[in-house]
C-alpha positions, 0 to 999 in steps of 0.5 A, spaced: 518 433 490 519 439 485 516 444 490 520 442 495 527 443 491 524 450 489 523 452 496 530 450 498 533 454 493 528 460 495 531 459 502 538 459 500 537 465 495 534 469 501 539 467 506 545 469 501 542 474 497 537 479 501 542 482 506 547 483 500 541 486 496 539 491 501 546 493 502 547 494 495 541 498 494 542 502 500 549 504 497 546 505 490 541 510 493 546 514 497 550 515 491 543 517 487 543 511 483 536 510 483 535 505 478 540 500 481 537 501 488 530 500 485 532 494 482 536 491 488 530 493 493 525 490 488 529 483 488 529 483 495 521 485 495 520 479 490 524 474 495 521 477 502 514 481 500 514 483 508 521 486 508 520 493 511 526 496 509 525 494 502 518 497 502 520 503 505 526 505 500 521 503 494 516 508 496 522 513 497 525 512 490 518 512 487 517 519 491 524 521 488 522 519 481 515 523 482 512 517 479 505 515 480 505 508 477 499 503 477 499 497 483 501 491 480 495 487 478 496 481 483 497 486 488 490 490 486 486 483 486 489 482 493 487 488 496 480 488 493 479 481 495 480 483 503 473 483 506 473 486 513 468 483 517 467 490 521 469 497 521 467 502 526 470 508 527 467 514 532 470 521 531 477 517 530 483 521 526 484 518 519 491 516 521 489 512 527 483 509 522 488 507 517 492 504 522 487 500 525 485 497 518 492 496 517 492 491 523 486 488 521 488 486 514 495 483 517 491 479 522 485 477 517 490 476 511 497 474 514 499 470 508 498 477 504 503 482 503 502 487 508 498 493 507 501 500 507 498 507 507 502 513 506 499 520 508 503 525 505 500 531 508 500 531 516 494 535 517 490 529 513 492 524 518 488 528 524 482 529 520 476 526 524 472 520 521 466 516 523 464 510 519 461 504 521 461 498 516 460 490 516 463 485 511 466 490 507 471 490 502 478 494 504 477 498 497 470 500 499 472 502 506 478 506 504 473 510 499 468 511 504 474 514 509 477 518 504 470 521 502 469 523 509 476 526 510 475 530 503 481 525 500 482 521 495 485 514 494 491 512 490 493 505 489 501 505 488 505 499 487 508 499 494 503 503 498 496 506 498 496 513 498 491 518 501 492 525 499 487 531 499 482 531 494 483 536 488 477 541 487 472 537 482 476 531 483 472 524 482 470 520 488 476 515 489 475 508 485 478 502 488 483 498 483 479 495 477 473 499 478 469 502 472 468 510 473 461 512 475 457 514 470 452 520 470 454 521 478 452 528 480 457 532 483 457 533 490 
């Protein structure tokens, strides 16, 4: 009974609030008021985790503010819990491989918030990789793919960012993983 009432309130809040929140957030973004815009888009994201407009603006705000904050803990757990039955790429561009992983996650985990990837450097998207794995967590598949492309993975609140690896940078770590001890440099 209580769950039904909460669900009804959530539906009403979504129907009444999301379009206005998006409009107000976009207006604040255009004014340069990133704090207000972020607040509006985060509220939309809470109401509708799959809202691509809110996700895109939150990414833009994050990049504009130059912040690389940690992903929310519940999101980290969702990503780490996504196990892919098969990953098989033969000389596939990294960008195409990430899109295939995104689609596979959407198909296997439709109830989770969508996985989004950002490749800030276009040249990285065309880097070919070959990878064949079975029953692998998404975090591990990403770590392997990033290492093959000489890149690093950053788990941010609204996207998984793949950047070129810095010289001497440690290997990419999935959310919640302890750094490797005594690993030999490559």
